[in-house]
N, C-alpha and C positions, 0 to 999 in steps of 0.2 A: 585617526581618520583625517583626510585632507580637509583644509578649511572650506573649499568650494563644495565638497561632498557633504560636509557637516551642515552647510547653509541650505543645500537642497533638501537634506533630510529634515531639517527644521521646518522648511516651507511645506513639505509633504505632510508632516504631522499637523501643522496649522490648517492645511486644506482638509485633512481628515476630520478634525474637530469642527470646522466650519460646515462641512457636508453633513455630518451627523446631526448638528444643531438644526440645519435647514430641512433635511430630508432623511431622517433615520430609517434604517431597514432592519427588521428583526430576522435573524437567520441562525438556526441551530443554537439557540439560547443566548445569542449575543446581539448587540446593536452595532451595525456596520455602516460605513459610507460606501456606496456602490455607484460605479460609473463604468462605462466601456473603457478598456485599456487605452484606446486612442485619446479619449477625453482626459484621462489622468496625465498622459504624456504632454498633450497640448497645453493644459493648464500650468504644468510645471516647466514646459519648454525643454523636455528631455526625451531621449530615445527610449524604445521599449526595453533595451538591455539595461539602461541606467535606472529605469523605474524598477525593474526586477531586482537590481542590486540594492536599491534604497529600501525596498519592502522587506529585505532580509535582515535589516538592522533593527534591533529592539528599540522602542517597545511596539513596533508595528507588527501586526499579525495580518496575514493575508490568506484568502482562498478565492475560488472562482465559481461561477455558476452561469447559467444561461437565462437571459431575459428576452423574451420575444424572439428567440432564435439567435440572439447575439451573445457572444461571450462577454461577461462582465466581471470586473475585478472588485472584490470586496476587501476593504481595509478597515482596521480598527486599531486603537491603541490599548495595549494591555499585555497580559501574559499568555503565551501559547498553551494550548491544551493537547492532550493525547489525540492522535489522529482518529477521526471517525471512520466508519466503514466507507463513507462517500469519498473522503480524502484518499484512503487506500485504494479504492476502486479507480480513482483518477490516475494514480500512479501506475496501477496495473494496466490501465488502458494505454498509457504511454509506452510501457514496456512491451505490451502485445503488439502495438503498431510498429515499434522499432524492429521487433523480431519477425513479424509476418507481413508487414506492409498493409495490414487491414486494421482500421480503427473501430473498436467495439462501440456500438450505439444501441439505443432502445433496449430490447430484451436482453441482448448480450451484456450491456452495461449493468443492468439489474442483476445479472448472474455474477458479475464481478463483485458486486456488493454482497451477494450471497457467499462467495468464497471468503471475503474479508470477515464475515460474521462466523463462518464455520471453522476456519483455521485458528490456531492459538494466537493470541494477541502478541504482536511483536515479531511473529515469524511469517506472517502472511506473504510478504513480498519475497522472502527467501524461498518459500515453498513454491510460489508462482514461478519464479525464475528457474528453480530446479526442474519443474515439470516442462517448461518451454525448452530448456536446454537438453533434456533427456526424454523427449516425447516418445521415442520408440520403447524405452524402458518402462515408461509410465503405461503405455498401451499394452505392454506384455503383462503387467500387473492387473490391468483392467480385464484382459481376456481371461486370466486365471480366476478373477473374482466372478465374472459372468458364468464361467464354467461351474463354479461352486454354487451359484444361485440356481442355475438350471438343475443341477444334481439334487439340490435340496428342495426343489419345487417352488422356488420363489419367482420363477419366470426370468426372462432375459433373452437377449439375442446377440450373437456375435456379429459385430460390425467392425470394419476397418476404417480408421481415420488416419490418413497419411499426414495430415497437417493438424496443428493444434486446434482443438475445439473447446471453447469455454464451457459449453453445455456438458461435455463429457467430464471436464475437470470438476464441475459442480456436482454432477451425479456421483462421481467416484472421488470426492474430496478426501475421503479417508485413505484411499490408496496413495494419493499424492503425499499425505502426511507420513505414511509408512515409508515411502521411498526417500523422503527428506531425512527422516530419522535414521534410516539405514545408511545413507551417505555420510551423515555426521558421525555415526558410530564407526564406520570404516576409516574416517579421517581422524578419529580421536578428538573431535571438537564438541564442546558443550553448546547446546542450543539455548535460546532464551528461557527464562524461568518458567514461562507458561507451558512450554513443551516438557521441561523436566518434571513439572507438577503432575503431568499425565501418568508418569511411571518413574518415580524417584529412584527405585532400586536399579532400573536399567542404566541410569546415568551416574550412580554412586561411584563406580570405579574411576570415572573421569574427573570427579570433584577433587579439590585440594585435600579434603579429609580422606577421601577414598584412596588417593594416591599415597598419602602418608601411611595409611593402614597397610597398603600393599607393600610399601618399602619396609615397614616394620616386620611384616611376616616373612619377607625375603631376607632380612638381616640375620 
């Protein structure tokens, strides 16, 4: 690390300690220093980009929230933890905005957290991208599922959604998972362990042991 960057990082760590000592904020089980991003930048004399770079360097952990309608940056010193459904929803919101030009808020944001909770851990973002990139394919699966529901007396109504809908993704999150699994199977790619655990036999042929067994049988 460059000497000047190291110095700024040390200054930021000291500022975090000072802020926590003066005005600690409890959030998601940790004590944080919280300020608007502009305030952090002004106190350190750095740009937004430099601040983002500095917060990526351990032992700094960072997240964001909104306070009185303003975006605030939360910083603490420690070890990072697994992403919460809120963290994952924030990333999904960015992905959705980049793909559609619409930023989820309010009820739609809550639905993103629902997707993060319903899909297997570690695979949520990949499934989300899969659906956005293959929306027509996803909707074809949804229409088949609605047809099954109607036939079996569960109710349902065929509707066409030309553009990605978060509410439809949440209602048919299991269809999204099935499509993701199908694409990985076709590509011969192993998913995260949480997905494998749902049906170990399905993925056995792609595991190292499964491949060894297949070679042995073919020898």
